[in-house]
C-alpha positions as CSV (number, residue, x, y, z in Angstrom):
1,M,26.1,5.1,-25.3
2,T,24.2,8.4,-25.1
3,D,22.5,10.5,-22.5
4,F,18.8,11.1,-21.8
5,K,17.3,13.5,-24.4
6,H,15.8,15.7,-21.6
7,S,17.6,16.8,-18.5
8,I,16.5,15.6,-15.1
9,F,15.3,19.2,-14.4
10,S,13.3,19.6,-17.6
11,C,10.2,18.5,-15.6
12,C,8.1,21.5,-16.6
13,N,8.6,21.1,-20.3
14,D,5.3,19.2,-20.5
15,I,2.9,20.8,-18.0
16,G,0.2,18.1,-18.3
17,L,2.7,15.3,-17.6
18,T,4.1,17.3,-14.7
19,L,0.7,17.8,-13.1
20,I,-0.2,14.1,-13.5
21,T,3.2,13.1,-12.0
22,C,2.9,15.4,-9.1
23,C,-0.7,14.5,-8.3
24,A,-0.6,10.7,-9.1
25,P,3.0,9.5,-9.6
26,S,1.9,5.9,-9.5
27,I,0.2,6.3,-12.9
28,I,3.4,7.5,-14.6
29,A,5.5,4.9,-12.7
30,G,3.2,2.2,-13.9
31,K,3.1,3.4,-17.5
32,N,7.0,3.6,-17.5
33,A,7.2,0.1,-16.1
34,E,4.7,-1.2,-18.7
35,H,6.8,0.2,-21.5
36,V,9.7,-2.1,-20.5
37,G,7.5,-5.1,-20.1
38,D,6.7,-5.0,-16.3
39,N,3.2,-5.0,-14.8
40,C,1.7,-1.5,-14.7
41,L,-0.6,-2.3,-11.8
42,I,2.0,-3.8,-9.5
43,Y,4.6,-1.1,-10.2
44,G,2.0,1.6,-9.9
45,C,0.7,0.3,-6.6
46,I,4.1,-0.4,-5.0
47,G,5.7,2.7,-6.4
48,G,4.9,4.8,-3.4
49,T,6.6,2.5,-0.9
50,L,10.2,2.1,0.1
51,T,10.4,-1.0,-2.1
52,G,9.0,1.3,-4.8
53,V,12.1,3.4,-4.9
54,Y,14.1,0.3,-5.8
55,L,11.5,-0.9,-8.4
56,R,11.4,2.6,-10.0
57,A,15.2,2.6,-10.2
58,M,15.1,-0.9,-11.8
59,T,12.6,0.4,-14.4
60,R,14.9,3.4,-15.1
61,E,17.8,1.0,-15.6
62,K,15.7,-1.1,-18.1
63,I,14.7,2.1,-19.9
64,R,18.4,3.1,-20.1
65,K,19.4,-0.3,-21.4
66,K,16.6,-0.3,-24.0
67,Y,17.7,3.1,-25.4
68,M,21.4,2.6,-24.8
69,I,21.8,5.4,-22.3
70,Q,24.8,5.5,-20.0
71,G,24.4,5.4,-16.2
72,S,24.3,3.0,-13.3
73,L,21.8,1.5,-10.9
74,C,23.3,3.6,-8.1
75,K,22.6,6.8,-10.0
76,D,19.1,5.6,-10.8
77,L,18.5,4.9,-7.1
78,L,19.7,8.3,-6.1
79,C,17.4,10.0,-8.7
80,H,14.4,8.1,-7.5
81,M,15.3,8.7,-3.8
82,F,15.8,12.4,-4.0
83,C,14.1,13.6,-7.1
84,F,11.6,10.9,-8.2
85,H,9.0,13.2,-9.8
86,C,11.7,14.6,-12.1
87,A,13.1,11.1,-12.8
88,L,9.6,9.8,-13.7
89,I,9.0,12.7,-16.0
90,Q,12.4,12.4,-17.7
91,E,11.7,8.7,-18.4
92,A,8.2,9.4,-19.7
93,L,9.5,12.2,-22.0
94,L,12.1,9.8,-23.4
95,I,9.5,7.1,-24.0
96,R,7.1,9.5,-25.6
97,S,9.8,11.0,-27.9
98,N,10.9,7.5,-29.0
99,E,7.3,6.4,-29.6
100,K,6.8,9.4,-31.9
101,V,9.9,8.4,-33.9
102,N,8.8,4.8,-34.2
103,A,5.3,5.9,-35.3
104,N,6.8,8.1,-38.0
105,V,9.0,5.3,-39.2
106,E,6.0,2.9,-39.4
107,L,4.0,5.4,-41.3
108,I,6.8,5.9,-43.8
109,N,7.2,2.2,-44.2
110,M,3.4,1.8,-44.8
111,Q,3.6,4.5,-47.5
112,I,6.5,2.8,-49.2
113,V,4.7,-0.6,-49.2
114,R,1.6,1.0,-50.7
115,S,3.6,2.7,-53.5
């Protein structure tokens, strides 16, 4: 088990992502949910409600399990209750960094097959 690559307070590392999350957190919540196979529209729309806190925490739990990150649903709930902008950004940064790694691996595999 590992930790998140970016700390919960590394929100300002990507200014564009930070601005989108602060102005329209439902977009990022929906995209994070979509990454783990949930409906982007439903999670994005419900994300701003009290039920949304639980749904965002569940999405965070799925992201943690997908990337084998230690933690608990209780901690995920606390993150999304008290610092949800930072939690959404942390999750999105993790997803982006892993997508870049996967894209590079696919590119290398394509080059090997062509050789």
